Each structure stands twice: as structure tokens, then as C-alpha cells.
Steps between C-alpha positions, in 0.01 A plus 500: 500500500132399529306471176263766634782756485567421136129515420465843664801639318369379164168667582684819600677501163163476326370790709796721411452450126143631542663834579590548132147518360422685823744782435408499130133565585587738786720718278292441186185633666682805635601633159290642217311256279741563208796368701342214694642218288838672479517497880398135513764412240774684688430335834443148369804512269733528799426138584637398160817708494585444866454123478745468210765717668456331835547156349806609303691673780274679749470247781872492564518880503233507771585209731839377377814534708594864530772599254812589697309466826385863459129425511427708188414235240479123487705269280285351220739208450325175588155634418542598135201372306400285798708220344585179684355601833183292517492206736201311630545459878249213499294655777281804562721806526558828324779483244676746271239509219239627743716788626597588145131547415417687821782752455412551132156623605648735761725656237233528231236664720757760605565600139125513429453767768754726326262528202314761704752758382449427128122526454374618162828618352763225479567278199427136572831393344678756715325363807616145423863612471474725806337232715766245407780740591320613814455155648864422423662819626259599778299208635760221481764693702242626751358151530847378597541779755172411672427129442843329495585378849799306627474520879836615630673436167599736219287363218178692568377843398642796689169641622370178652822321580724785614274791593230285659202639309165349592276474193259210519386471136649780294389846613837630382605284203147477359292801598748781563704412192188491281363824642822693452551335161156617384578853618831513312346358181217755511749784541698391194190449284334826603127558550226379268351741247157448652525453876125545548414135427329344799462131590266354240379194695500511881336156538802356315729685741325346800505154340873538439554609861312191617715269290814672627382458859435132435847462352655680797401212728725281285769768485525549876374158606732321259803690627462296820628196312229256606161441663628617835424750775683778318284456190182521707631803687591679175163422341320656799706820505465526121122480526487761776732750333322479165166557673619799701700649214174594330385668822812717520480605135127575508530701823752730336276532193202589719693765692685641198247465219167466675420143390667158487525337157503153352842569349623610842363184661680279246822701531479484880473120489819479297674756723422292809623183331822673395553627855459155655736330252821583694332475841259204476706292743599787730172655622201357681136543401468845658827594335366383164205737545746784556709396198192496275353831614839675501591368155161588351496850649859583409460368146182706453698809595800400287276463193470881495876551470520429127272794422717734702818360344356504147589133446255278309558176693155404388385209716675602823744211533743742664244589768333161545803272471794730572355693792283211617807277517686761703213532749486123544875475555496777759215327682735207563724742688226688682236242594670163461350242738748293698260202504480488120692245291762765422542575870575868440399743774413845364659809648157628609482193726849546641697321230852589391563778249767282342263360238371848416813630330538171313150528352553866409832427327340213307205715393733776381731263315220316317312816403812680378625203299163428340439864404846576362545179301147517360554861392825409325344201320200702384710799395741290295219312326312822433806656338581192292182318396240749620245395760208731435237459230414786266249759614257373236521143630472619858181695434353208304573267791757225526245221465443602140839644406719234667281189492242559225210406722244647737393391848136565423345393169238774478469471123542134417450568130831684498684178581690661787508289815443169318753224489697485178330173401155660539566806287313513173689557180402867505629563851748786551855432393805642677486805271134551578569473872770764463250725325248446778767590753564827318128577494472430871803719576357785292167477680674504837707804401187682387328423829799624695507823299 
């Protein structure tokens, strides 16, 4: 393998990790100012919990030999703790440690998206337990179904190896699973007490979207495995779909609401990027335009569903990632370009319908599994340890009640928002912070009345 391939893949890894502060700012700006840091903590913490679990046993569950040849889950034996499996090849090539790191980031960003269903009402400790169980019981099995491949053998995942699913970089295992997971979590938690909070910082949202877009070039470009034609092809389609996703979303806003919005533009970018994730190697440039516009437009429409259903899936992960992933997967079937690296000819161009039923079965299986297992995990945890904060803490905001800090230090003399080392001796103690939380909750209740 040329050294250039290794260099590109290391750069792609660095780009993907940018997605974590990206999603933290994207989600953090979309919530009210009293929950901004809580959102950042929830999304960033997934990198910590997922890394530990992946090192201990996760990698084998995802890409290990399929247990019993059934394609349902990998065998962790041989990868436990990443022990005894490092060997310097003495030349430029990608080795196990690199793929361990790359797959860790795929898993962690998936869990971070699920936080959309927990905004402003979930205990941070409950989130840590939930996220650890979710990545183990939902993502690791789905990762095996979609990413484990063994050619004509029996050691790969059943969706990719047996069914023949085409999913370039995780439209199913990453985006659909996260979207349906967020929906199920939101249904178990119930709606917030104050659902009128609007995004408190739209410039932060757009900055987060930009960082996510930057990271997506590593996500899709790195999936190519080197500095090759496929990587360049995927980077181009990723750029096009992200650009046209905002057009699709804003067009729907203009027609439906009378004006396009900054939030809609940022959401449309992400919708287009989600849509191109499973199809980046299967459509041409014109097809990527269609993927972006279709994903953006459909997601904009899907964002209205939660109001009709009465579900407080606050940041629209179900619409953006769940529905966007489905649109992108169906585009492989409909407008696949035979001259693309994937070589799939869409049915609208005379291709076989054989791939269509395979994609539909895969979409149904992933969505059903992610929703049901997430609902069970959340329900059990809610009944045992309790996942939701008290109404008082919720009205005060999770930044203050869960983390004893504020995103914006408007009154520096109070000591809130300073680092612990900077606080003067008279700064608020934990008891004082609790009292301030009660005062804030009382004021909010009075305003609501």
C-alpha cells in the first residue's frame, strides 16, 4: 500500500473526530440556553463510554467471525481488550490499530445522535448508562449485520453477506438506527414540561453543521480505504448532496411556511449528507443532486410529523437521520448509476428490481430492531433507576441542575460559569446552586402561569 493511502486515511480519521464538537455545537445551539452545556456533555460523553466498551469487547462483536454462521453478532474472542494483536509490518500499510480507531468513531457518533430524544429532561447519569447499553445491544449487532463481510463465506453479517445490502458508509447501521433510537427514547421519556424553547444560538448551529460537513468528507472519503478513485468519487458526491440538501429543505420551508430559515438551511445540509452516506459510491453527480434535494425536502416534511404524533423528539434525529437515511438507501435502488464504483443500475434506468426488495427488507429490519430494542432498554432503565429529572430541575435547566454551571456567564460576580480554580471563596456552593435552581424553576412556573 502506498504511503499516500496511509496518510489520507490518518487525515480522514482526524476529520471524523471533528464531527464530535460539530454535533455538540449543532445540538447545543438548537436547544434553550439553560440546556446548552447539558447537550454538549451528552454528545461528547459518548466518545468516552463507547471507546472503553469498544476496546473491551466491541470490535469483535462488530467485525468478528459471525457466531454460528448466522450473521447476527460477531465473536469477540481474539479482540478482547485489543491484547496481543499489534504487529509492525515494517512498511506503509493500514494495520489493526487504525481500523480499531476508525470504527470507534463510527460507533460513538451514532450514539451521540440518539441524544436528540433526551433533550432537557434526562439525568446525565441515566444517559451514561443508557448510552453504554445502547451501543452494546443496538449498534454492535447492527454494525455486524451491515459492516462484517466475508465474500461467499459464512462469517459476515446477514444483511451485507447474505441479503446483499448495499450501504456504502452506514446509512442503516448509523443513521437509521440512531434516528429510530432517538424516537423510541423520546417516547419513553415523554415530552418536556416547556416545549416552547427555541434554538438559543443559530450561529452555533451553523458552525456545528459546517464542522459536521467537514467531518463527513473523512467519514465517506475514509470508507474508501485509501487515497484512491473511490475516495475522490465519494468526496465529490458528498459535497454535492450536502449543498443541494439545503436547497430541498429551504424550498419546502418557503412553500409551507413562507420563508426559508437558517435552521432549515443547516438541517438541510445534514439531511443531504445523511442521504448520500449509503449512496456515495452508487450515484453520479446528477444523481447526487437528486439525493440531496430529495433528502432535504423529505426531511423538511418529516419534521412536522412529531407535532402530529405528539412526540417530543426534540432535535429531529428521527426525521433527519432516520428518514434521510431511508431516502438515500432508496436512491441507490432508483437512480443508481451503472458507471459508478458500485456499478449498480437503478430501476429507473432499466436496472433489475432484485436489489429493491433487498434494500427494503434491510431498511425494515434495521428500523424495527433499533426501535424495539431501544424502547426496551429505556423502559427498563426508567422503571429501575429512573431516567427523567424532577420537574423542578427540568424547569431550572439541566446545565444548572445536573452540571452546576452555565453556558453564559452573564453575572460573573455570581461565580457561575467560572472554572473551579477561578471561583472566589464566596462563590456559590452546591447547596447555593440548588437554591438558585429552585428560584429559577419558580420564576419559570410563574411565567408559564
